[in-house]
C-alpha positions in Angstrom: 17.3 -11.3 9.8 16.0 -14.7 9.1 17.8 -15.9 5.9 14.6 -17.1 4.3 13.4 -13.6 4.4 16.2 -11.9 2.7 14.7 -12.3 -0.7 11.7 -10.2 0.5 14.1 -7.6 2.1 16.1 -7.7 -1.3 12.6 -7.3 -3.4 11.5 -4.4 -1.1 14.7 -2.5 -1.4 14.6 -2.7 -5.0 11.0 -1.3 -5.2 12.0 1.5 -3.0 14.7 2.2 -5.5 12.4 2.1 -8.5 10.2 4.9 -6.8 13.2 7.5 -7.5 12.7 6.6 -11.3 10.6 8.6 -13.5 7.0 7.8 -13.7 7.2 6.5 -17.3 9.9 4.2 -16.2 8.0 3.1 -13.1 4.9 2.1 -15.4 7.3 0.3 -18.1 9.2 -1.6 -15.0 5.5 -2.7 -13.7 4.3 -3.7 -17.0 7.7 -5.9 -17.5 7.0 -7.6 -14.0 3.3 -8.3 -15.3 4.4 -10.0 -18.4 6.8 -12.1 -16.5 4.3 -13.0 -14.1 1.8 -14.0 -16.7 4.4 -16.5 -17.6 5.5 -18.0 -14.4 2.6 -17.5 -12.3 0.6 -20.7 -13.8 -2.0 -20.9 -11.1 -2.9 -17.1 -11.1 -3.3 -17.4 -14.7 -5.6 -20.3 -14.9 -7.9 -18.4 -12.3 -8.0 -15.2 -14.4 -8.7 -17.3 -17.6 -11.4 -19.2 -15.8 -13.1 -16.0 -14.6 -13.0 -14.3 -18.2 -14.3 -17.3 -19.7 -17.0 -17.4 -17.4 -17.8 -13.6 -17.0 -17.5 -13.0 -21.1 -18.5 -16.0 -22.8 -19.3 -13.7 -25.8 -16.0 -12.6 -26.5 -13.6 -14.5 -29.0 -10.6 -16.2 -27.6 -8.6 -13.5 -28.7 -10.2 -10.7 -27.0 -10.2 -12.6 -23.6 -6.4 -13.1 -24.2 -5.9 -9.4 -24.7 -8.0 -8.8 -21.4 -5.7 -11.4 -19.7 -2.5 -9.5 -20.8 -4.1 -6.2 -19.6 -5.0 -7.7 -16.5 -1.5 -8.7 -15.5 0.2 -5.6 -16.9 -1.9 -3.9 -14.4 -0.9 -6.2 -11.6 2.6 -5.6 -12.3 2.1 -1.7 -12.2 0.1 -2.0 -9.1 3.4 -3.6 -7.4 5.3 -0.4 -8.3 2.2 1.6 -7.0 2.3 0.0 -3.8 6.0 0.9 -3.5 5.1 4.5 -4.8 2.4 4.6 -2.3 4.4 3.8 0.8 7.8 5.7 -0.2 6.8 8.2 -2.8 7.5 11.8 -2.2 4.1 14.2 -2.1 6.0 16.4 -4.8 6.1 13.3 -7.3 2.4 12.7 -6.5 0.9 15.8 -6.2 0.5 16.0 -10.3 -0.7 12.6 -10.7 -4.3 12.5 -9.3 -7.7 14.8 -9.6 -10.4 14.1 -7.0 -14.1 14.5 -7.7 -16.9 14.5 -5.1 -14.9 15.1 -1.8 -17.7 17.4 -1.0 -19.7 14.1 -0.2 -17.4 12.8 2.1 -16.8 16.0 4.0 -20.6 16.4 4.4 -21.2 12.9 5.5 -18.8 13.3 8.4 -20.9 16.4 9.6 -23.3 14.3 10.3 -21.1 12.6 13.6 -21.6 9.0 12.8 -18.7 8.1 10.7 -18.2 7.2 7.3 -17.7 3.7 5.3 -15.6 4.3 2.5 -16.9 1.5 0.4 -14.3 0.2 -2.1 -13.3 -2.9 -3.6 -9.9 -4.6 -4.3 -8.8 -3.1 -7.5 -5.2 -2.9 -8.4 -5.4 0.7 -7.9 -6.4 0.4 -4.3 -3.1 1.4 -2.5 -2.3 4.6 -4.7 -5.7 5.4 -4.5 -5.5 5.5 -0.9 -2.3 7.4 -0.7 -3.7 10.0 -3.2 -6.9 10.5 -1.0 -4.9 10.7 2.2 -3.3 14.1 0.9 -6.9 15.6 1.1 -8.3 13.7 4.0 -7.4 11.4 6.8 -8.8 8.0 7.1 -8.5 4.8 8.8 -8.2 1.7 6.7 -9.3 -2.0 7.3 -6.8 -4.4 5.8 -5.9 -8.2 5.9 -2.7 -9.2 7.4 0.0 -10.4 5.3 1.5 -14.0 6.0 4.9 -12.8 5.2 6.0 -10.9 8.4 8.5 -8.8 6.7 5.8 -7.5 4.2 3.3 -7.2 6.9 6.0 -5.0 9.2 6.5 -2.6 6.2 3.3 -2.4 5.1 1.4 -1.8 8.4 4.3 1.0 9.2 3.4 2.5 6.0 -0.4 2.6 6.3 -0.1 3.7 10.0 1.8 6.6 9.0 -0.3 7.4 6.0 -4.0 6.8 7.2 -3.6 7.5 10.9 -4.8 4.0 11.9 -4.6 0.6 10.1 -7.1 -1.9 11.3 -7.0 -5.6 10.8 -9.9 -7.0 9.2 -10.7 -9.5 12.3 -10.9 -6.3 14.5 -14.5 -5.4 14.2 -14.4 -4.0 17.7 -11.4 -1.6 16.0 -13.6 -0.7 13.0 -16.7 0.0 15.0 -14.5 2.1 17.4 -13.3 4.5 14.5 -16.5 5.0 13.2 -17.9 6.0 16.8 -14.9 8.4 16.7 -16.5 10.0 13.4 -13.5 8.7 11.4 -14.0 7.5 7.8 -13.1 4.1 7.4 -11.8 2.6 4.0 -13.5 -0.7 3.9 -13.6 -3.3 1.1 -15.9 -6.3 1.5 -15.4 -8.0 -1.8 -14.0 -11.3 -0.6 -15.4 -14.6 0.1 -15.3 -15.5 4.1 -17.7 -18.2 4.1 -21.5 -18.8 3.8 -21.8 -17.8 7.4 -21.3 -14.1 6.6 -22.1 -14.0 2.9 -25.4 -13.9 0.7 -25.1 -15.0 -3.1 -26.0 -12.7 -5.5 -25.5 -12.6 -9.5 -22.1 -11.3 -10.6 -21.9 -11.5 -14.5 -24.8 -13.8 -14.3 -23.2 -16.2 -11.9 -24.0 -16.7 -8.1 -21.2 -15.2 -6.2 -20.5 -15.0 -2.4 -20.8 -11.6 -1.1 -20.1 -10.1 2.3 -23.4 -8.6 4.1 -20.9 -6.9 6.7 -21.3 -3.5 5.2 -25.0 -3.1 5.8 -24.8 -4.6 9.2 -22.1 -2.2 10.3 -24.0 0.7 8.7 -27.3 -0.4 10.5 -25.7 -0.8 13.8 -23.5 2.6 13.9 -25.8 4.7 11.7 -22.5 5.5 9.4 -23.1 6.8 5.8 -21.8 4.6 3.1 -19.8 6.4 0.5 -18.7 4.5 -2.5 -14.8 5.4 -3.2 -13.0 4.3 -6.5 -9.9 5.0 -8.3 -9.0 4.8 -11.9 -5.7 4.6 -13.7 -6.0 6.9 -16.6 -4.1 6.0 -20.0 -0.3 6.4 -20.5 1.2 8.9 -17.8 -2.0 10.9 -17.0 -2.3 9.5 -13.5 -5.3 8.8 -11.6 -9.0 10.0 -11.1 -10.6 9.4 -7.5 -14.4 9.3 -7.4 
C-alpha cells in the first residue's frame, strides 16, 4: 500500500488484463512496448549496441540496427510472456507449444541423483518454464527482484507453477532439491565475480563464466540436461528442446 509502489501495482494489473486478449494482440502489444523501450531506455540501448559491435564486427551498421530493433521487440514480447506465464490459462497455452526430448529428462531422473536443467536468460525463459511445467514438475533457481511488489507476485506465481522457487543465494536449497531427485532449472549465464568464474571466449571475446554447474554436478552426481526454448515466427508459439 506504499504510494511509491502504486505504479508497479498498476503496471501488473494492466499486464494481467492483457493476458485476456487474443495471442496475436498480445504479441503486437509486446512489440509496441519494445519499440518504446528502444527510444527511452538509453542505457540499455547503449549496452546492446556495444555488444552487437563487439560480437558482430563483420555486419554492416544497418544489419546491427535491425538486430537491435528485433532484440527490443523480443524484450517487449517477453514482458507480455511473463504475464501470460503467471496468469494465462492452460486452455490458451496448450496449443502454443511442442516439446522435443522430454524422454531424456525422464530417463535422467530415473538414475535418482536429480537433474540440472541447464538454461540461460533468454527472453523466452519464463514462458518456456510455464510450458514445460505442463509436462513435468520441477524446481527453479531465481534471483530475487529488488522491487518487493514484483518479488511477491513473481515468487507466488513461480512457487505455484514450479513446486519450489529457490533464491540463487540458497545453495543448500538447490542441493537439497537435487538430493530429493528433483529437476532444477538453473541458468548460470551471469557474472558473479572472479572468485566464482573462469574466462572463456564468447564470440572471440573473453567473458566471465560461472563454474557453479560443474561443481554442483560433481558434488551431487546430478545429470545435466540442456533446456532451451524458441519463439516461433508469427503466432506459431514455441518449441521446447
